[in-house]
ROVO-586676 format. One record per atom (N, C-alpha, C): x, y, z; residue in one letter. Coordinates in steps of 0.1 Angstrom, whole numbers, plus 5000, padded with zeros to 4 digits. Layout:
N
XYZa
...
***
This chain:
681
494153524572m
495153594577m
495653514590m
496853494591s
497453414603s
497453514615s
497353444627t
497253514639t
498853524644t
499253654647p
500553684652p
500953594665p
502153544663v
502653454673v
502453504687v
502553644689h
502553674704h
500953684707h
499853694698d
498553674701d
498153534701d
498853434698d
498553284696d
498353214710d
497353204716p
497553144731p
498353024731p
498252914722l
499052814722l
500452834721l
500852944714s
502352964712s
502853024726s
501853114733k
502253174746k
502553044755k
501552974756e
501652854766e
503052774762e
503252744750r
504552674747r
505752764752r
505652884751s
506752974755s
506852974769s
505552964776h
505752934792h
506352804795h
506152684787l
506552564790l
508152564789l
508352624779a
510052634774a
510752714786a
510152814789a
510752894801a
510852824814a
509752744816s
509552674829s
510652564829s
510852504819r
511852394818r
513052444819r
513352564814s
514752634816s
514952674831s
513852714838a
514052734851a
514152624860a
513652504859l
513752384863l
515352334862l
515752344849r
517152314846r
517952404856r
517752524858a
518452614865a
518652574882a
517252544885m
517152484899m
518052364901m
518052274892r
518752164895r
520352184892r
520752274885e
522252314884e
522652384895e
521652454902d
522152534914d
522352424924d
521652324925v
521852204936v
523152134933v
523252104920e
524552034916e
525752114917e
525652244918s
526952334921s
527152354935s
526452284944l
526452324958l
528052274962l
528652334971d
529952304977d
529952284991d
529752164997i
529652145012i
530952115019i
531852135012t
533352125019t
533352185032t
532852315034d
533152375045d
532052395055d
530852325051v
529652325060v
529352195068v
530252105067t
530051975074t
531151955085t
530651915097a
531651915107a
532451775107a
531851675101n
532551545102n
532051465089n
532751335086w
532151265076w
530851215075w
530151195088v
528951145089v
527851245083v
528151355087n
527351495084n
527451505069n
528651495063a
528951515049a
528351405041a
528151275047a
527451175039a
526051185038a
525451235051v
523951265051v
523551365042v
524451485042l
523951605032l
524351575019l
525351485015e
525451435003e
524251364995e
523751275005h
522651205002h
521351274999h
521251385008q
520051465005q
520151544993q
521351574990i
521551664977i
521251574966i
521651444965e
521651354954e
520051344954e
519251314964q
517951304964q
517151424957q
517751534960r
517151664956r
517351674941r
518451634936i
518851644921i
517851564914i
517651434920k
516751324914k
515251384912k
514951454923a
513551504925a
513251624915a
514451684910l
514351804900l
514651764885l
514651634884a
514851584870a
513451614860a
513951654849d
512851704840d
512551584830d
511451504832l
511151394824l
510551444810l
511351424799s
511051474787s
509451424782s
508951304786e
507751264782e
506851294791e
507051364803t
506151394813t
505951554814t
504851594811p
504251734809p
504751804823p
505351904822l
505851984835l
504652054842l
503652104833f
502352144839f
501252084831f
500052074837f
499052034829f
497752104828f
497752214838g
496652304838g
496952454843g
495952534841r
496152674845r
494952714854r
495152794863l
493952844870l
494053024871l
493053074865d
493153224866d
492053264875d
492653334886y
491653364898y
491053514894y
489853524901l
489053644899l
489853754908l
490353704920h
490753794928h
492153704935h
493153784940a
494453724945a
493753624957a
494553504959p
494053404968p
494453464982p
494053424993g
494153455007g
495653485009g
495853585021a
497053645025a
498053545025a
497753415030e
498753295032e
499253265019e
498553275009q
498953234996q
499253344985q
499253464990a
499153584981a
500553594974a
500453604960e
501653594953e
501453684941e
500653794943g
500553884934g
499153984936g
498754034926g
497454114928g
496254044921g
495254134917d
494054064911d
494453994898d
493553904893g
493753844881g
494953744884g
495353684894e
496553594897e
496253494889e
497353424881r
497453314873r
498253224878r
497953074877f
498752984884f
498952874873f
500052824871y
500252694862y
500252574873y
499452484871v
499452364879v
500252234874v
501252204881g
502152094876g
502551994889g
503251894883r
503851794891r
504651844903r
505351954901r
506351984911r
506352154910r
506852214920h
507052364921h
508352394911h
508152504905v
509152544896v
509152704898v
510252774901h
510552904902h
511552954894h
511453114891d
512453164882d
513653224891d
514453274886a
515753314892a
515453424904a
514353494903d
513853574914d
513253514925d
512853374922g
512153314933g
510753314930g
509953384919d
508853374916d
508153254908d
507053204914p
506653074909p
506253064893p
506652984887m
506252964873m
505352844871m
505452734879v
504552624881v
504352604896v
503152584899i
502752544913i
502552404916i
502952344925d
502652204928d
501352174930d
500852064924w
499452024925w
498952014937w
499751984947r
499651964962r
499152094969r
499652204964a
499652334973a
498052374972a
497652444984p
496352474986p
495852564974p
496652634968v
496152724957v
495852654944v
496352544945s
495952424933s
494652354935s
494052344945q
493052264948q
491752284939q
491552434937p
490252434928p
490452384914p
491652354910f
491752284897f
491052154897f
490852104908y
490151974910y
488851984915y
488452074922r
487252094928r
486152204923r
486752294917a
486152404913a
485052374902a
483752424902s
482752394893s
482052504892s
480952504881k
480252634879k
479252644891k
478752544899k
478152584910k
478952644922k
480152594922d
481052644931d
482452674925d
482452794918p
483652824912p
485052844920p
484752874933q
485952894942q
486853014936q
486253124932d
486853254926d
487753214915d
487453114908v
488353084897v
487453124883v
488053214877s
487453254865s
487453164852s
488753124852l
489053024841l
489952914846l
489652784841r
490352674843r
490552624830r
492052594827r
492552564813r
493252434815r
492952334806r
493552194806r
494452204794r
495552124794f
496552124783f
496751984779f
496751964765g
497051844760g
498351834754g
498951714757y
500451694751y
500451564743y
501551574733t
501851474726t
503251434729t
503551324737g
504851304741g
505151424753g
506051504751g
506551614759g
506151744753g
505451754742d
505151864735d
503551914737d
503452034741l
502152094743l
501452114729l
500452044727t
499652044713t
498252094713t
497652114725a
496452154727a
496052214740a
494952294741y
494252354753y
492852364752y
492252354765e
490752344765e
490452454778e
489452524776d
489152634785d
487752604791d
487752644804e
486152634811e
486152764817e
485152844813h
484952954820h
483852944831h
484352934844l
483552884854l
482552994858l
482753134856l
481953244860l
481053274847l
480953214837d
480153254826d
478853174824d
477653224828p
476553144829p
476153104816p
476553164805a
476053124790a
476853014786a
478052974792e
478752854788e
478252714796e
477752644788a
477252504795a
478352434800a
478052334810a
479052254815a
479152134807a
480352104802t
480651984793t
481751914797t
481751784794t
482651694798t
484051724791t
485151724797s
486651764790s
486951664781s
487251694769k
487751604759k
489051564762k
489951674766l
491351644770l
491251554783l
490451564791l
490451474803l
490151334798l
489151304790q
488851194784q
490051124778q
490751204769q
491851154761q
493051114770q
493151184780e
494351154790e
493951024797e
492751014802i
492250884808i
492450764798i
492050774786e
491950664776e
493350674769e
494450734773r
495650744766r
496250584768r
496750534755p
497450394757p
498450404765p
498650294772r
499550284782r
500650164780r
501750174780v
502850064778v
503950094789v
504249994797g
505150014808g
504250014823g
505150064830p
504550084844p
503350184846p
502550174857m
501450264860m
501950404861m
501250504856r
501550644856r
500650704865r
501150824870d
500250914879d
499150984872d
498251014880i
496951064875i
496651224879i
497751284882v
497551424888v
496751524877v
496751484865a
496051574855a
494551534855a
494251424861t
492751364860t
491951344873t
492651384882i
492151354896i
490651424896i
489751344900q
488251394900q
488051444915q
486851524916p
486751604930p
486451504941p
485851384941e
485551294949e
486951224952e
487951204943q
489051144947q
489951244953q
489851384949d
490751464955d
490351504970d
489051474975q
488651494988q
489551374997q
489751254992i
490351154999i
491851194999i
492451224987v
493851244987v
494451364996v
493451454998r
493751575009r
493151555021r
492751435026a
492351425038a
493551425049a
493251475060g
494351505070g
495051385074g
496051405079l
497151295082l
496551225095l
495851295104a
495551245117a
494751125116a
493751135107g
492751025106g
493050925094g
492550805097s
492750685087s
491550695078s
491550645066v
490650645056v
490750505049v
489450435047c
489250325040c
488550355027c
489050315016v
488350335003v
487950204996v
486750184996q
485950074988q
485950144974q
486650074965g
486350104951g
486350004942g
485249984932g
485249884922g
486349904913g
486349804901p
487449824890p
487449944884p
488750014882g
488750134873g
488250254881g
488050254893t
487750374901t
488950474905t
490150414903g
491250494907g
491750474921g
491350374929k
491650384943k
493150354945k
493850264936t
495150264938t
495950414936t
495350464926a
496150604922a
495850704933a
494550684939v
494150784951v
495150764962v
495450634965g
496350584974g
497650644975g
498150634963l
499550674960l
499550824960l
498550894954h
498751054955h
498551084968h
497651024977r
497351064991r
498951054998r
499650954994v
501050975000v
501851094997v
501751124983a
502351234978a
502051354985a
500651364986y
500151494992y
500551515007y
500451405016l
500751405030l
502351425032l
503251375022l
504551415023l
504851575021l
504051625011y
504051775009y
503551855021y
502251815025a
501851875037a
502451865052a
503051745053h
503651705066h
505051655063h
505751705055r
507151645053r
508051635064r
508251725073e
509151735083e
508751605092e
507351595096r
507051485107r
507051355099r
506751335087l
506851205079l
508251165077l
509151265075a
510551235074a
511251175086a
510551205098r
511051135111r
510350995112r
509050985108t
508450865112t
508350765102t
508450795088g
508450735076g
507050685071g
507150645058t
505950615051t
506150475045t
505050395043l
505050255036l
503950245027l
504150185015v
503050145007v
503249985007v
502149925010i
501949775011i
501049724999i
501649644991g
500749574978g
500749434980g
499949374973p
499649224973p
500649124969p
501549164960n
502649094956n
503849184949n
504949114943r
506149184939r
505749244923r
504649174916s
504449204903s
503649344904s
502749334914f
501949474916f
502949594921f
503749574929l
504749674935l
505549724923l
505849614915h
506949674902h
506149764894h
504649734893y
503949804882y
503649934888y
503449974901i
503250104907i
504450184911i
505650124911e
506950174916e
507350314910e
506850334899q
507450474893q
506450584895q
505250564899v
504450684904v
504850794913v
505350734925l
505750854934l
507050904929l
507950834924p
509250914917p
508751024909p
507850984900a
507451074888a
506851204895a
506351204907l
505951314916l
506951374924l
508251334922g
509351394930g
509351324944g
508751214946e
508851164961e
509751014959e
510851034967l
511750914964l
512050814976l
511450874988t
511850814999t
510750715004t
509650684997v
508750585002v
508950455000v
509050375011r
509250225009r
508250145004r
508450024997q
507249964993q
507449814997q
506449755001a
506749615004a
505349535003a
505549395004t
504449315007t
504149275020t
503249225024v
502849175037v
504049055042v
504248985032d
505248865035d
506648945037d
506949045031d
508049115033d
508349165047d
507049225053l
507049285067l
507249165077l
506849055074v
507048955085v
507948835083v
508948865074a
509948785070a
510948755081a
510648695091h
511448655102h
511948535101h
511548435092v
511948305089v
511848295074v
512648185069e
512448175055e
511248075052e
510248115042v
509148045040v
509247955030v
509147815032r
509347735022r
508247645021r
507147645029g
505947555028g
504647635025g
503547555024t
502247605022t
501447525030t
500147605032d
499147515041d
497747495032d
497147395037e
495947395031e
495147495033e
494047525024a
493247655026a
492647645040a
491947535045a
491347535058a
492247575069a
493547505068t
494447545077t
494747685078t
495147755066a
495547885065a
494447975071a
493247925069v
492248025076v
492248025090v
492447905097i
492647905111i
493747975116i
494947965108k
496048025114k
495948175112k
495348225102g
494948365099g
493948425108g
493048335117d
492148385126d
492748465138d
492048565141a
492348665150a
492448595164a
491648485165r
491948405178r
493248355180r
493948345171m
495348275173m
496448395182m
495848525182a
496548615188a
496548585204a
495448545208e
495248515221e
495948365226e
495748275217v
496548145218v
498148185220v
498648255212l
499948305213l
500148365226l
499348465229r
499648535242r
499748445253r
498648355257r
498648245266r
499948165265r
500348125255a
501448035254a
502648105258a
502848235254l
504048325259l
504048335274l
502848375278y
503048415294y
502848275302y
502648175297s
502848045304s
504348035308s
505148105302h
506648085306h
506948135320h
506148235325v
506248305337v
505748225347v
506548195359v
506248105369v
506648205382v
505748165393p
505948235405p
507248185411p
508048285416p
509248255424p
509048145434p
509948065434a
509847945445a
510547995458a
511248075460e
511948135471e
512648275470e
512748315482g
513248475482g
514748475474g
515348585474v
516548625468v
517448685477v
518748645479v
519748695486v
520748765479v
521048895481v
522048975474v
523048985484v
524248965480v
525649015489v
526249105482v
526449215492r
527349325488r
528249365499r
529549325496g
530549335508g
530249255519g
530149305530s
529849225543s
528449205547s
527549285539r
526249265542r
525449185531r
524449135536r
523449045528r
522049105529r
521449115518w
520049175517w
519149075511w
517949045518r
517148945514r
515649005509r
515248965499v
513948995494v
513148875494v
512048875504p
511248755507p
510348725493p
510048595493v
509348535482v
507948595480v
507248645491y
506048725490y
506048855482y
507248925486e
507349045478e
507849025463e
508548915462l
508848895448l
507548855441l
506748775447e
505348735439e
504648865436e
504648965447e
503949105445e
504449175431e
505849155431i
506349235419i
506049165406i
505949025406v
505748955393v
504348985389v
503348985398r
501748995397r
501649145391r
502449255397e
502149375393e
502749405377e
503949325375l
504149345362l
503449265351l
502849165355l
501949095347l
500549165344l
500149245353a
499049335353a
499349455344a
500349495344r
500649625335r
500449575320r
500149675311d
500049665296d
501249675291d
502349605294i
503549635287i
504149475280i
505049525270r
505549365265r
506249285273r
506149165269y
506749065278y
508349095279y
508949135268g
510549165270g
510749285279g
509849385277a
509849505286a
509649485301a
508749385303a
508449335317a
509749275323a
510249175314r
511449125318r
512549185321r
512749295314e
513949395316e
513649475328e
512249515332a
511849575344a
512149495358a
511949365356l
512049265367l
513349305377l
514449295369p
515649295378p
515849425386p
515149535379q
515349665383q
514349685397q
513249615395r
512249625405r
512749565418r
513449435416i
514049365426i
515249445433i
516049515424a
517149605431a
516549725438a
515349765433h
514649885441h
514349835455h
513749725456a
513449655470a
514449655479a
515749605471v
516949605480v
517249745485v
517149835476l
517749975479l
516950035490l
515650005491v
514750035501v
515049985514v
515549855513q
516049815527q
517349895531q
518449905522m
519449985524m
519250115530m
518350195526e
518050315530e
517350315545e
516550205546r
516150205560r
517350175571r
518450105566a
519450065574a
520450185574a
520150295569g
520950425572g
522050455559g
521950365550e
522850385538e
522350485528e
522850535520a
522550635508a
522950585496a
522250475490p
522750425476p
522050495465p
522850505455d
522450595443d
522050495431d
521850555419d
521350475408d
522450375404d
523850415406r
524750305403r
524750175410r
524250205423v
524150095433v
522949995428v
521850075423q
520749995418q
520949915407q
521749965398n
522149895385n
523049765388n
523949795398a
524949685402a
524049585408a
523049615418v
522149495423v
521449445412v
521049515401a
520249435389a
520849355383a
522449365383r
523149285375r
523849175386r
523449175397n
523849065407n
523648925402n
524448835403a
524248695399a
523148635404a
522748665416a
521548605423a
520148655415a
520248785414v
519048845408v
518848795394v
520048785387k
519948735373k
519348595370k
519948505381a
519548365381a
517948365385a
517448455394l
516048455397l
515048495385l
515548595378v
514948665366v
514848545355v
516048455352k
516048375343k
515148245346k
514748215360s
513948105363s
512448155362s
512348285366v
510848325369v
510248385355v
511148455348w
510648535336w
511748495325w
511648385321p
512848345310p
512748425295p
513748425288q
513748465275q
512948385268q
512248425257v
511448345248v
511648385233v
512148295225e
512248345211e
510948305204e
510448415195p
509148395189p
508948275181p
509948255172a
509948145163a
509948005170a
510747975181k
510547875190k
509247845196k
508647965199l
507247955207l
506347905197l
506347955184v
505347905174v
505747765169v
506947735168l
507447605165l
506847505176l
506747545188r
506247445199r
504747425199r
504147535195l
502647535193l
502247435181l
503047465170l
502447375159l
503147235160l
503947205169s
504447065170s
504046995181s
503547055192d
503346975205d
501847005206d
501046885208a
499746875207a
499146925221a
499946865231d
499446895244d
499747075248d
500947115243f
501147255247f
500047345239f
499847305226l
498647355219l
497147355225l
497047235231a
495747205237a
495547295248a
496647285257e
496547385270e
496347515267e
496847585258h
496647725255h
495547765245h
495147665239a
493947695228a
492747645235a
492647605247e
491447545253e
490347675252e
489047615248g
488247735248g
488247845238g
489347835230i
489447925218i
489447855206i
490047745205l
489947665192l
489347535196l
488647485185t
487847335188t
489047225186t
488947115190e
489747005186e
490046985174e
489046995165d
489346975149d
490247085145d
490047225150e
490747335146e
492247305150e
492347255162q
493747245167q
494447125159q
493747025155k
494246935146k
494846985134k
493947065128a
494147135117a
495547205115a
495847275124v
497047365125v
498247285130v
498047175136l
499247105141l
499947025129l
501247035128w
502146985119w
501946825119w
501846765108v
501746625106v
503046545111v
504046615107k
505446565109k
506246695117k
506246705128p
506846805137p
508346835131p
508646965131a
510047015126a
511046995139a
512146965137r
513146965147r
513847095153r
513747185144s
514347315147s
513747425139s
514047545143v
513347665136v
513847645120v
515247625120k
515847635107k
515347515096k
514947415102s
514547285093s
513247295091s
512347375099a
510847375095a
510747435082a
509547385076k
509047425063k
507847535067k
508247645070w
507247765074w
506547805063w
505047815066s
504247875057s
504148025057s
503448095049p
503448245050p
502348265062p
501448195066a
500648205076a
501348195090a
502448095089d
503148075101d
504148205104d
504548235093a
505348395094a
504748495101a
503348515098v
502648595105v
502448575119v
502348445123l
502048395137l
503548445144l
504448425139i
505948465146i
505948605147i
505448685136d
505448835137d
504548885147d
503448815151e
502548845162e
503248815175e
503948705177a
504648655189a
505748765192a
506548795180t
507548895182t
507149025189t
505949065185d
505349185189d
504949175205d
504449055207l
504149035221l
505249045231l
506449015225i
507849025233i
508449175231i
508349225220e
509049355219e
508049455208e
507849575211r
506949655204r
507449675190r
506549655180t
507049685166t
507149835165t
508149865157h
508250015154h
507050055143h
506450185147s
505350245140s
505750345131s
505150355119l
505350445109l
504350565111l
504550675104g
503650785104g
502550765095g
502750685084h
501550665075h
501850545067h
500750445065v
500950345058v
499650325048v
500050295036v
498950275025v
498850125023v
497650075025l
497449905023l
496549895012l
497249845001d
496349814989d
495749684987d
494849664980e
494149504978e
494049474992e
493449545002a
493449515015a
492249385019a
491349365009q
490249275010q
490749135010q
492049115007d
492648965006d
493348935018d
493449035029l
494148995040l
493248905051l
494148845059s
493248755069s
493548855080s
492548825092p
492848915104p
494148925111p
494948805109m
496348815115m
497348925108m
496948905095q
497749005086q
497349125088q
496049165090y
495649315093y
496449355105y
496349265116r
497049295128r
498549325127r
499049255117a
500549255114a
500849405108a
499849445098v
500149575093v
499649675103v
498649665112g
498149775120g
499449795130g
500149685133r
501349715142r
502349815138r
502349825123r
503249915117r
502750075117r
501650075122c
501050215122c
500350255134c
500650205146t
499950215159t
499850365162t
500950435160t
500850575164t
500650665151t
500550615139g
500250675128g
498950655122g
498850675110s
497450675102s
497550585091s
496550535084a
496550445075a
495450485062a
495850455052t
494950465040t
494550325034t
493650275037v
493150125033v
492450125020v
492850045011l
492350034996l
491849904992l
490649894987g
490349754983g
488849764976g
488449634974d
487149604967d
486749464973d
485649464981l
485049354986l
484849234976l
484249294963a
484049194955a
485349124948a
486349184951q
487649124944q
488349044955q
487849014965g
488448914976g
488648774971g
489948734968t
490048604962t
490948504973t
490948524984t
491648434993t
490448365003t
490748245007p
489748185015p
489448265028p
490248355030w
490048425044w
489648575041w
489248595028a
489148735025a
488048785034a
488348925037t
487548995046t
485949005040t
485149005051r
483749015048r
483249155049r
483549235056s
483249385057s
484349475062s
484249595058w
485449685060w
485349725077w
484349705082a
484249725097a
485049625105a
484949505101e
485649395107e
487049405104e
487449445092a
488949455088a
489449565096a
489049685096l
489449795102l
489549775117l
488649685123g
488749645137g
490049565139g
490249475132h
491649395132h
492749485130h
492849585122l
493849685119l
494149775130l
493049785138g
493249885150g
492950015146g
492150035135k
491750165130k
490050165128k
489550115139g
488050095138g
487350235135g
488150345138e
487750505137e
487750545124e
488250465115a
488650515102a
487250555094a
487250635087v
486150685076v
486150595063v
485150545060v
485050455049v
484350535038v
485150555026e
484550625014e
484450525003e
483450544994e
483150464984e
483250534970e
484150474962l
484350544947l
483550434940l
482650494931t
481650414923t
481750474908t
482450594905a
482450624892a
483850554886a
483450494873g
484550424866g
485150494857g
486450524857f
487450604847f
488150514838f
488350384842r
489150314835r
488650194825r
487450134832v
486950034825v
485750064816v
485750024803p
484850074792p
483350024798p
482350094795t
480950074799t
480549934795t
480749894784d
480249744781d
480849624788d
482249664792v
483049564798v
482649564813v
482349674819i
482049674833i
480649624835i
479649654826a
478549604827a
478449454826a
479149394817y
479049254816y
479849184830y
480849234834a
481449184847a
480549204858a
479849304858s
478849344872s
477749234872s
477549144861r
476649034861r
476948934873r
478348944877l
478848854887l
478548904902l
478249044903l
478149104916l
477149034926l
475949004921p
475048934929p
475448814936p
476248744930h
476948604933h
478148634942h
478848744940i
480148744948i
480048864958i
479148954958a
479349064967a
477749124966a
476849044971p
475449114971p
475349244979p
474649354974g
474449464980g
475449564976g
476749524969l
477749624967l
477249704955l
477649824955t
477249934945t
477949894932t
477349864920p
478149854908p
478849974903p
479949934897v
480650074892v
479950124880v
479850264878a
479150324867a
480150384857a
480450314847s
481450394838s
481050524834s
482050624834i
481650764829i
482250774818i
482950674811r
483650674797r
482750694788r
482950794779e
482150834767e
482350724756e
483750684755n
483950574746n
483550434752n
482550374744p
482050254750p
483150124749p
484250164742g
485250044744g
484949924732g
486049854730f
485849734722f
485549614733f
484349544728f
484149404736f
483649304727f
484249184728d
483749074721d
483648954729d
482848854726i
482648714732i
482848614721i
483948524721r
484048454710r
484248314714r
483648234706t
483648074708t
485048054701t
485847954707a
487147904702a
487347764698a
486747724687p
486647574684p
488147524682p
489047624677d
490347584675d
491347604689d
490547634699g
491347634712g
492447744710g
493647694715t
494747804717t
495147884703t
494847824691a
494847894680a
494148014679a
492847994683d
491948124684d
492448224693d
492948174704v
493448274716v
494648364709v
495648284702l
496548374695l
496148454683l
495148404677a
494648514666a
494048634673a
493248614685a
492948734690a
493948814697a
495048764701c
496248844706c
496948934694c
496848854682r
497548924671r
496649024666r
495349024666e
494449124664e
494449254672e
494649224684l
494749344694l
496149414694l
497249324690l
498449384690l
498649474678l
497549474667e
497749564659e
497249704660e
496649714672r
496149844678r
497349894687r
497150024691e
498150094699e
497950064714e
498950024722g
498850014736g
499249874739g
499049854752s
499449724758s
498249624758s
498649504757v
497749384757v
498149284767v
497149224774g
497149144784g
496549024780g
497148894781l
496448774778l
496348714794l
495248704799i
494848644811i
494348494811i
494848434818a
494248284818a
494448224832a
493648124833a
493848024846a
495347984847a
495847994860d
497247954862d
497647814854d
496747724853a
497047584849a
497347614834a
496647704827r
496747724812r
498147774809r
498747864818v
499647944813v
500847894806v
501447764812p
502347714805p
502247654790p
500847614787e
500547574774e
500647714765e
500047804771l
499847934763l
501347994761l
502247974770a
503548044769a
504147954757a
504147834758a
504747754745a
504147804733a
502947814732a
502147844720a
502747994714a
502748074722l
503148214719l
504548204714l
505448144722a
506948124716a
507048054703a
506247954702a
506247884686a
505747954678a
504748054679a
504248124670a
504948254666a
506048294675g
506848404673g
506448524680g
505348514688i
504648634695i
505448664709i
506248774707g
506948814720g
506148834731g
506548804743h
505748834756h
506548844768h
506048904778v
506748904792v
505748864801v
506148864814g
505248804826g
505048924833g
504048924843p
503749024852p
504849074860p
505049194860g
506149244868g
507349274859g
507549224846e
508249254837e
507849374828e
508649484825e
508349584818e
508049564802e
506849604797t
506549604784t
507249714777t
507549684764t
508249784756t
507449814744t
507749904736h
506949924723h
507249814713h
508249734715a
508349614706a
507649494712a
507649484725t
506949384731t
506049434742t
504749424735r
503549494742r
502649394749r
502849254747l
502049164753l
502449094766l
501649074776t
501949024789t
501148904791t
501648814793l
500848684799l
500748664813l
499448664817v
499248694831v
498348574838v
498948514846p
498148424854p
496948484861p
495848434862a
494748494867a
495048524881a
495748444889s
496148464903s
496948584905s
497648654894l
498348784896l
497948894889l
496648894885a
496148994875a
495649114885a
495349074896k
494649194905k
495649314906k
495149434903g
495649564904g
496249614891g
496449504881l
497249544869l
496049584859l
496649664849e
495749694837e
496449714824e
495749704815y
496149684801y
495249764791y
495649814781d
494749874770d
493749774764d
494249664762y
493349534756y
493749414765y
492749344765v
492849204773v
492149094764v
492848994763v
492248864759v
492148764772v
490848744776l
490648654786l
490248524779l
491148414784d
491148274780d
490148204791d
489248124783e
488448024791e
488048094806e
486948154806p
486448194819p
486248084829p
485647984824q
485247864832q
486547794838q
487647814831a
488947744837a
489347844849a
489247964847v
489748064857v
488648024871v
487448014869v
486647964880v
487047844886v
487047744879d
487547614882d
488847584889d
489747704887g
491047694892g
491147734908g
489947774913e
489947814928e
489247694935e
489547714948p
489147594957p
487647594959p
486947704956d
485347724957d
484847814947d
483547784943e
482947864931e
482948014934e
482748054947r
482548204949r
483948274947r
484948194952t
486248264951t
486648254936t
486248154929g
486448144914g
485848254907g
484648284911l
483748384904l
484448504906l
485048544920r
485748684923r
486848674915r
487648584912r
488948594905r
488548624890r
487348564885l
487048594872l
486448744871l
485948794881y
485448944881y
486749034879y
487748984887v
489049064886v
489649064871v
489648944866a
490148914851a
489449004842a
488148994844l
487149064834l
487649224834l
487849264845t
488049414844t
489349484845t
490249414839r
491649464836r
491849554825r
490749564814a
490949634802a
490549784802a
491349854797v
491149994796v
490350034784v
490749984771s
489949994760s
489249894752s
489549774756g
488949664749g
489149534756g
488149424754l
488249304760l
487849204751l
488449094748v
487948974741v
487948874750v
486848784750v
486748684758v
486748554749v
487448454750t
487448354742t
487248224750t
486448124744h
486048004753h
485847884743h
486247784746a
486047654738a
485047594745a
484947594758t
483947524766t
482847634770t
481847604776g
480647694781g
481347804789g
480547914789l
480748004798l
480047994812l
480548054823p
480048024836p
478448074835p
477548014841p
476348054840p
475848184846p
476648214856q
476448344861q
476648474850q
477348434840l
477548534830l
476548554818l
475848434818t
474948404806t
473548474810t
***
């Protein structure tokens, strides 16, 4: 006998989904119908309001392939008074955004709301007054399954959610997606940490640290929207390919205002056209360079040689040299920027003149002080004592003038280190110089010494282990009055200057008080794959806790000799393309051109990192240097030894290999014509 539709739980939930979509559509139509003609005083206000309305309309978009809600909570009692929305037995549907009906009653509760928190943290040991937690399964945008967990029923054993596992393992094509339906308790604690404190997340491959950082931004914007709307938020990634990969996560959660950038974007004061040898880049990225720059900058301040005479009408006012010296010494002793002190100097001189005027019986006001500060004699003295300095010209001189560098690096850099950073052929001008990425960071440091960098409310820094101390300082300047979420894995540090410890990195960032959290549960990488990659840990990060995969599906893993070389690699790609999902072919950078030509000749369509895959073209050819942070359902890893050999030293090469081995979600094929690195055998 068939179950009546009105008694079928799945049908009821589908009806609620349809009603919720209808309510969301009505909310969007309400915003679209707003008439602001009579509520704006001028065109500026009108433009601002129009932009806000446009953003609100975008935030209310109903994405057909994205479930509107993914869970349900049945409370035993109504939540606390601050969340009270009904009587006993209150039921809440948890989704990506809030949806209410025509009467304002909630149909879907935002996953970030306090009342939604038990969906992620409640357990049989701590049910948090939740009697039932229901998860929903979707195929495309259609609700096709549900799964119940009775938290107050002692007879029901705790089990792993099948729907949760399916969502984690769901094939992925295109950019990174959100994980609001699969956030785990330890991840949720980090996501919902307060805005005031900074957090550092050490997480191995597949632990979800990037997703945690992005969802933390979304949560903070929900909990502190007004404050962060004023101060701003920023997500910093390692490269453009990575940023392109993650760029849809926050918009899918309704957050459209978060800026994304690389460290190179932040310090783009000059055009970068050059590169440094690894040893040179390490020295330029050393925190000691900050003191060299500070010394070089303040060497431009010289004691006044004589007093200054200010003529006003028939009167002459003289500020003697000893008084000027005292003013300069006092400004140097204060903890203010070079430029701010330079602006204060003429006002301090003018004040000294006003004191003399008052003693002579005059009654000068602020207008007189400003006029004295602009006096030609005062301006000439300021120019000679505290001259303007352009940051790029300062760095240009340091890197071009051996004597200037030696004078200000004495006791800080050795002679060999000074020789290493000096340009072999000095540039003639700022524009003609072939600046390197490390040079641009030095210019940013000099810029901040002269004028304070604007601080944001919150900054997320991903793949942080690869930054130099000077790069950390550059990021830290962007959140001096705000907080930071630092994400990374010490085992994946693949730059010569990669950080050795989070305590050291956080110190350079200016967030030494940050709490360090470690994620060790692997949700993405299959058990066999992460176990194989973890063989490298004793050689690349001794003492670091290996990731423990919690995947029930062991995944597909195979190591194959490739006697036919590239032909065997293409065969492995064809094999994996027969499966559902995305495929990444990862190879040493030097091997990429040959593989690209072979793929084209074989008629196998592919894209590069940062280019969006489609259902027709699901293969991405990835240089090993750009693989970090990316993930694919299946990966073919070409010639592991070539990946190691492509780096300047073995440790960095093994770390690069560790990254490449851990990009697969469902399966990995390792192909090699030459021998495998001994650390893997």
